[in-house]
C-alpha positions in Angstrom: -97.9 18.8 -121.1 -96.4 22.3 -121.4 -93.2 23.6 -119.8 -91.6 27.0 -119.5 -87.8 27.1 -119.8 -86.2 30.3 -118.4 -82.5 30.6 -119.0 -80.1 33.4 -117.9 -76.9 34.0 -119.8 -73.5 34.3 -118.1 -72.5 37.9 -117.8 -70.3 38.9 -120.8 -71.5 35.9 -122.9 -73.2 38.0 -125.7 -70.4 37.3 -128.2 -70.6 33.5 -127.6 -74.4 33.7 -127.8 -74.2 35.4 -131.2 -71.7 32.8 -132.5 -74.0 29.9 -131.9 -77.4 31.6 -132.2 -78.2 30.2 -135.7 -77.5 26.7 -134.5 -79.7 27.3 -131.5 -82.5 28.6 -133.6 -82.3 25.8 -136.1 -82.5 23.2 -133.3 -85.6 24.9 -131.9 -87.2 24.5 -135.2 -86.2 20.8 -135.6 -85.6 19.3 -132.1 -85.1 15.7 -133.3 -84.2 13.3 -131.9 -86.0 14.8 -128.9 -89.7 14.5 -128.7 -90.2 18.1 -127.7 -92.2 20.7 -129.6 -91.2 24.3 -129.2 -94.4 26.4 -129.0 -92.9 29.8 -128.3 -89.3 31.0 -128.1 -87.4 34.2 -127.9 -84.5 36.0 -126.1 -84.9 38.0 -123.0 -83.4 41.5 -123.2 -81.4 43.8 -121.0 -83.8 46.7 -120.4 -81.1 49.4 -120.6 -78.8 48.1 -123.3 -81.5 46.3 -125.3 -79.2 43.3 -125.8 -80.0 39.6 -125.5 -79.3 38.2 -122.0 -81.3 35.0 -121.8 -84.0 32.8 -123.3 -87.6 32.0 -122.7 -89.2 28.9 -124.2 -92.6 27.4 -124.0 -92.4 23.7 -125.0 -94.6 20.7 -125.1 -93.3 17.3 -124.0 -94.5 14.2 -122.2 -92.2 14.5 -119.2 -89.9 16.9 -117.4 -87.0 14.5 -118.2 -87.6 14.9 -121.9 -87.4 18.7 -121.5 -84.2 18.5 -119.4 -82.5 16.2 -122.0 -83.6 18.6 -124.8 -82.2 21.6 -122.9 -78.9 19.8 -122.1 -78.3 19.3 -125.8 -78.9 22.9 -126.8 -76.0 24.8 -128.4 -76.2 27.5 -125.8 -75.8 25.0 -123.1 -73.1 23.1 -125.0 -71.1 26.3 -125.5 -71.5 27.7 -122.0 -73.8 30.6 -122.8 -76.3 29.9 -120.0 -75.4 30.6 -116.4 -78.7 29.2 -115.0 -81.7 27.3 -116.5 -85.0 26.8 -114.8 -87.7 24.5 -116.1 -91.2 24.4 -114.8 -94.5 22.7 -115.8 -96.8 25.4 -117.1 -100.4 25.8 -118.2 -101.6 28.7 -120.3 -104.6 30.3 -118.7 -105.3 33.1 -121.3 -104.1 33.3 -124.9 -103.7 31.1 -127.9 -102.1 28.3 -126.0 -104.8 28.1 -123.4 -106.7 24.8 -123.1 -110.3 24.8 -123.9 -112.2 24.1 -120.5 
């Protein structure tokens, strides 16, 4: 099952984000011990300043609980970068991740 993870940073947390960014990215590439596969990932951007202000992930996992545990262990969560995280089940309708009907 696929899920979308949408996270918004705390205002003013860009410096903290940059300090732990490489640890965050390394974990997305190797999420063990979690059984979550990251399919797509990238920062959201402030439209005016063109600076990172959040994260969008598309992941595959068996359950919502697995995704919640995966997100809870993320360096951005552990270091207080995120202000809010929303996780929703998702199905790609068009594009390379779309299921074949």
